[in-house]
Every structure is written in structure tokens, then in C-alpha cells.
Phi, psi and omega in degrees: 000134184230133178254122176257117181258105181264112178231163177284347181236128177298325178292316178301310184297318179293323178296316179294319176298315179298310183295315179297318176297319177291324179288321186239076181301139182099338177292141175265112185236140178241115173276121175234115185213149177074180180265169180300331182261017172085008179271175173289144179143186177241152184236106180300322179297320180290322173296316178298317176303315182289321178288319178303320177303320177290314185296319185288338177274001179087016179269152160284158184227128176252128184249122172247141187234159180266312183226170183321306184289340173293322176300316179297319177301310178297317180294328174292322178292317182300326181295343180267356184276152177280169186294326177296315184291324178301330177292344188250002184231139176226133165273121189266126180264085182210157173299140189303303181288308182298316180295321177298316181295314179298313182296320181294315180301316183290319180295325183294343176278354183093005179302157176278181186296315183299320181292316180302310183297314181302315183288329177292315185289332176295342178298337183291340179267358179296129179267150180246016178226000000 
């Protein structure tokens, strides 16, 4: 299982990956943030490269995104996958930080893609008061 964290900011992606990785030792996380030239934005090529590393290694891939246009970037990439690859990839509808931590903790237990997605998406309902 590989988690790809797609953010408009390289710093945000790296920070979320650092936190989730420390909470869930053993989870494989790929931080993908910003544009190729260092600006804020998303980079479809970097997303594809990170996810492809997982697929080529035989991993399922869960993609978590921060904001709306990152969703569009991820959906555009997903549209290019073949049916076999689509069965091994999920775009997770979860809050970026909380979802990444929940996904990483779940992935570190050896859970499958469906369970990782479920636990990450449940993070949206966590109360903070």
C-alpha cells in the first residue's frame, strides 16, 4: 500500500507526510506538492510518477488531495489508467491531514485499499471539541 499526498504546496505535502509517517511507522508515503518550478499548484507529472512507483512495485495506491484543483489533477490522471490499474488506485474523499494520518495508520497494519480508504474517509467525522 502506498499513500500519495497531493498538495498545492511542497511544504504542506512534506509536512503531512512527515506527521503521518511518524504516527504510522512503516507506512509508505509519497509527498507531491507544488509545481515543477517551485510555485504553488499541482503537478500531474509528479503525481503520475509517485503513483507509478507504487503500481510498478505491486502496491495499491491511495491518493489524498488538499484542495479542489488537486482533485481535478488526480481525476485527469485516473482517467488515463487502464481497468486493471483502476482497481488498484483510489482517490480518497477525506480531509488532507486527518485523512492522511488515518490512512497511514491503517495501511501500516497491512489493511487493503478499501479499508484504508474507509478509515481515511471516516476522519472527516472526527470532532475536535
